[in-house]
N, C-alpha and C positions, 0 to 999 in steps of 0.2 A: 392634344389630349395625351397622356401616360397611359398604358395599356393597363387592364385591370391587372392583371399579373405583375405588371411591376408596381402598378399600388399596394398588391399585398405582402409585396417582397419589402418594402420599405417599412409599412406599418407597423410588420411583426418584429423587423430589424431593430425600430426606435422602441418597441414595445421593450423586448428583452434587454436591451440597451438601460435603460430606464429602471426596470424593474430588478436587474442584479445592481444596479446603482443603489435605490433606495432600499434593497435589503442588507446591503454592507452599512449602510450609515445605521441602523436600526440596530444595528448587532453591536455596532461603536458605543451606543448611546444609553446602554442596558448592562446598568452595574449588577455583576453575579450576586445571587441569592436574594434580592430585594423586589418581592412583589410588586409593592407599589409603581416601581419604575417599570418592570418588565408590564404591567399593565397600562402603563400610561405610552412605553412605548409603540405596543401594539395599537392602541389607540393614533398614536401619532403616524404609525408607520400606514395605518388603514387611511388617514387622511392622504399622507402623502401619495401614496397609492392610486385613492381615488383621481388624485391631481393629476397625477403622470397618467392614466387614463385619457383624461381630456384633453392633455397634453398631444398628446398620439394623434387623437381623434384632428387635433388642428393642425397639427402639422402633415397628415394625412390627407388633410382636404387641400392643403397649400403643397401640394408634392412638386409641380413644377420648379420649385427653389430647389430641388434637390436630386432632378432629373440629371441621371447616366449621360443622355442624348444631347445631341448639339443638334439645335435645329437651322437648316440651311436656308438665308432668305438671298432673294433678288438684290439690282443694286440700289433698290429703294428702299431697301428694310424689310419687305412683304417676304411673306413665307410662301414658299413655292407652290403651285395650285394644280393638279393636273388633270380637276376637272372633273373628279369622279371614274376616270378611264377602267374600264376593266382589260386589262394587259392578262394574254395569254403566252407563253414559252410553249411553243411548242418541239415536243420530240417524238419519241418510240418507244418510251419504258414506262411513262409514270402511271401511277394508280393513286388511291387516296392517300393524302398525306397521313404519314405516321405521327403514332404518338409519343410525345418527347419521352425518352428513357433516360436522360441525365441533364446535371445541372445546367452544363454547355447548351443543351438543345433547349431547354424550357428558356433559357437566355436571347437565344438565336430568333427563336418564336416569337416572343415577345418585346424584342427589337422592330422585327418587320411586322406585328401587329400595329405597333407605336408609327413605323413610318408611313403605312397604309391610310393612318388615322389622318396622322399630321399633314401628308399630303396630298391627301384624298384622292385616292386611286386602290383598287384589287389587282392582285396580282397571285398566277396560280399558275403551275407547270402541269402539261397534258399532252398525253398521247394522241395522237392526232393522225402523222405519218407512220409508216414501218420503218424498218431500218434500210431497206433498200430501195422504197420510192423517195425518204427524205429531200435528197437534191433534187428531181424531178419536181417534186411536189414544191419546192421552193420557187423554181423555175416557172412553172405556169402558174402562182398566184403572182409572182412579181411581175409578171409582165401582163396577166390578166387586170393588175392594179384593185386588190382587193379592198375592203373599208373596214375590216376586225382592227384590233391592237393587237397582231402578232408578231411576237421574237421568234427569229426560227433557227434551233438546234440541229446543225446539219453535221456531216463525217467529211472528213479528206475524200474526195473523189473529183472526177475529171467534170462531172457536172457541174461541180463547186465551182471548180475554176474557171468554168466556160460562165457559170452567173457572174463572179468577179469580172469577167474581162469583157463582159457583155454591157457592164452596167447595169445591174441587175440588183446590186449591193447599194445601201448608204454607204455615203464616205464619212467611217466615224471619226475621221482626225479633222473634220470641221465642227464637232461638236464640242463645246467648252465646258459641260458635265465631266465628261471623260478624262483622266490623266496617267496616260500607259507609262510613265516613270512608277508609278506604284507597285510594290511589292505583289501585289494581289495576280497580276497580269503577267508574270515573270516566266510562266508555263509557252509564253512566247508565240500565242496563236495570230496575233496581230501583227507580228512582224512575216510573219509566213505567209497570211492572205492580205500581203500590200500590194501596191504599184508605183514606185516612186515617193509621194510624201503621200499620198493617200493609204488609206486603212480600211478594209472593207471588213472583218472579223476581228472576233474578239473571243475571251474566254478565261473570268474571274473568278472561278472556284479551285478548290483543291485540285491539283494536278494528280497524274496516276503512275504510279512506278509499272514498268513495262518487264523487259525479258533480264532474268539474270541464269545462275547456275544454281540449280539443287545437288546439293551432295547427299548421301546416304551414310549415317554417321555409322551405323552398324557394319557395313562393307568397307567404309575405311577404317575401324578397328580389327575387323579381321587378316587384314593387309599390313596390319602393323603399322599403322599409321594414326596419329591423333585424330580423333575426329571433330577438332575445332579448330585442325588447321588455316584451314581456308578463310575462318576469320580472322585467324592470326596474322596470315598474309597479307589479306584484304587492309586491315588496320594496320601494316605497315608499311605500307604501298609496296609490297613485292609478289602482288598477288596479277603477274603478268603470264603472256602466252607461254612462256619458257617454262614457270612454277606450274603453270596448270598441265601443259604436256608432261614434265617430269611427272607428278603425280596421275596421271592417266596412263604413264608406263608403268607403275608400281603398282596399282589397284588391277589391271587387266589379269585376269588369273583362268588358268585351267587347272581346276580344281581335282576332277580324277586324271589327270595323267593322260586323258584320248587322243591329245592332241587339237582337241575343238575347245574352243574360249568359251569356260562357263560363266564369267563375270565379265562381261564389257566393259570398258572405261567409259561409253558416250550412248544412251542414246536420246534422240529429241524430233524433233522437226526441221530437217536439216536447212529447210530455207530460212528457216529463224537464228540457226546457227550461223551462217555462211552470213546474213545482214549485220548481225552483233558484232562479227569480225571486221565486217567493214566500218562500223559508227567506231568502234573501241579501237579502232588505229588512224582518229580522224578522218578517216574517208569519206567517203559521196560517190551515190551514184547519179546525182543532179545538184549542181549547186543554187548560189544565188549571190550576183555581182554586181554592182551600180544597177538593181533594178532588173536583171536580165537573167533569165534560167542560162547552168552553164552544164557542159555534158563533164563530167567526172568520173567517169566510168573508165577510164585511160589513167586515173591521176597515181603516181607513185605509191600512195597511200592506201587506193583501194586495189590496186592489182596486187599490194604485196598481202591484202588481207587475204584476198580472194583465194590465193594460192595458198595461206598459210591454212585457211578453213580446208580447201580440198585435200592437203596434205593429212591433217588432223582426222576428218572426216573419214579416209579410206584407210588410215590406221586403225583407229579407235571407234569407232562407230558399232553397235550392234547388231549380228546378222539377223534379219527376219526369218524367224519359220516360214516355208514353203507355202504360199497362197494367202497370207497374213497382209491386212488392211494397209492403208498407208499410214494412218495411224495408230500402229498397235507400240509403238514406242510407248503409247502413255500406259498401257497393260504394263509392259515390258517395266518401266521405272517402277510401278506399284507394287509389282511382284519381286521386287529387288533382283531383276537381270542384268541391272548396271549401274553403275556407281554415282554418273553423272548427269544431269540432264537441263536440256537448256529450254526454260521455258518463261510464262508471265507471272508474277507474284499473283495474277487471280486464282491460280490452280490451287493455293494453299487454301487452306478452309473446312469447317465441318460441312458445308454443302457443296463443296468444289470438286475438281478433277479428284483431286489426291486424298479424298475424304473417306477409303476405304483403306490407305496405306496404313500399316502396322509398323514400319521402321520409322525411327525417328529421322527427320531430313533437317538437312540448314539452306542458305539460300545467300548467297553472294552476288557480287556486280560480275558480269562479264570481265574476265581476266582485260589488263592492258595492253593494247601493242607497242611497238617498240615507236612508235610516231607520234604516242597519247603522253599524255602528263598528270591525267588522272582518270577514275572511270566516267563511266556517263551511261546517261537513260536516254533514250529518245522521248520525246514527249510525242502521245498520240491522243492531244484532246480534239472536242468535238466543236469545231468554229461554232459561233453565235451571231446571228447575222439581222440588218434589218433590212426591209425592202427599202429598194429605190424609189420606189411608186408611192411610198408616203412624205407628206411637205416635211420642209424643215421642222416645224412645230412639235408634229406628230412624233419624227426621228429621235427629236431632242427628248421628250417628255418619254419613252420611252427607254433613251438610253439611259435618262437620268433614273429609271425606276430599277432599271436592270443593275446601276451602277450601286445603289444602295442595297440591292437584294444580295449583292455578294462581297459586301462591304466586311471586313472583320466586327465581331459584336463587341461590342463597347463592353472594357471589362475585359473581355477573354482574347485580346491583339495577340498575344502570343499564346495561346493555346492551341495544339493543334489537334483537332478531332479525329483524326486519321489514325492515329496511332490504337486510340483504345480497340477498333477495328482488327486492325491487323494484328495486335497481340493476340485477339480470339483465334486469329487464322493459323499462325504458325506454332509451330511444338518448342520453340526457343527463343529468348527474347532478342539475343543477338540479329536473328532475322529483321527486328524491325529496328532496332537500335543502330547497327552497324549499317547496315544494307537499304531496306526502305527509306531511311531517315535519308540516307545520302544520295539516293533516287530523284528524292523528291527536288534537291536545288541541284543536282551535277545532271542540269540535260540541256538538250538541241533539239532541232526539229530540223527534218528533213523534208525534201521537195520532190520528188520524183514520183511522189501520188498523186500532185497534181499535174502532172503532164499529160494530156490526152493523149490518148491510144497507147501509151507505156504500161506494158505488162511486167512489172518488175518477176513474179512469178513465174507466168510462162515463157516472158522472154530468156530467163536468165538462172534464177535460183532453183527452179524445179527440177530441171535437167543438168545444171552444172556439173557433175558427177559423170556425168555421163560421157565426158569428151576434157579434152583440155581446158585449161582455163583461158588460154590463148586463143583457140579454135572457136571457144562460146564467142570471145568479145567481138573476136574479127567476124563473125557471122551475125551480130546485132549493131555493129559501129552504125554504120549508115544510116539505119532505120532509127536508131533513138536519134542519132544528130538532127534529122529532120523532122522527128516527135518535139524536140527542142525547141527549132526554129520557128514552126509554128505555131508554140506554144508562145512565143515572144512577140510576133506579131500583134 
């Protein structure tokens, strides 16, 4: 049965079309200045209008004939029936569902309501775990063998990898209701969380744009540079490491000529800058080859990136005031103490980290390294898993429901719901049209977060600037190789 909302939309649309059509016919049949004809036309229009209302009611009562949705059936032609399952997708943040705020959200909710009615199930997303406990909660549940109808949202974590390696996740590759060649799986979580031909996690929703370079337009102008130059360079394919450091050299200034830099080129979490230098040069810390994790710290691409990041940060980063906290860079950026800041797209917005910033800013991808041919975004989406303690029938039904829940809304297949929110968050449209849109499609996954005991921050990037790159790499080489070998067992 179609949802009530869908019925109303169809009935209202038909009523509008038929009324407009009849009104047009009435106008054409009434000669000007003829009162008798006018009266006759009015009576005729009233009769036809009454007939039209009756027709609308008849069409509305048989709305299945004009349904925008496709009913899925089994090999015998029977509509799939999930038997009234109450399915909960567990996370650590969801509250009560928000009321729809636009046509798309209304259509999405109507479609989901129809799915639940048609296939006989209910579905909701609910906060049960917290961020820290989500992976271990899954392990405990899958080990004990719970009876609920849970789908788990997890995060990239060693405990998540251990759950996969220890057979606690259902092999999604065995479920014929999932087709991972579809565009909605493009974030690649199913590739990240796989072993050989088996797939243990999925993610079918809108991916998240991550880290890029913010730039202060006022400070660029004061340095005599077109404030939209980073966008122009990005669009022409010339937003490279060299172009970036050329700008850094131009914008870093000693305003009062006292020998101290007053406006720095860069401020950021240095670890984020270092990591994206690696990713932007087609580098990796850990790779995947033939179903095995591979040590990549000393690949040419990675070492080149680490050395470039080391040089750039030591030359252009903001010097913190004495006693400042590690995250002073956030306030420094808001204050206009630096021209560029490496941070995530989530920092922009009226309630986000840059909410109090008065200067207008732009946002571009991290510049390309010499070993790359395009800008990139590292996808970091939460893996979605089904416990292996469930039998095949139950696992199939849960996957079927999740697949429906994340499918494009009929009639909105090409709609990009994320755009409206980002337009609200950024002070210019170029950040969305040129950068966020590119990040949505130019993405890749990384594997180091899945290696138990490998701590990228403490092992490498937090302290990289305190020694040379070669010294740091040498100090962790054997340990990382041992971690990777253990993860491959």
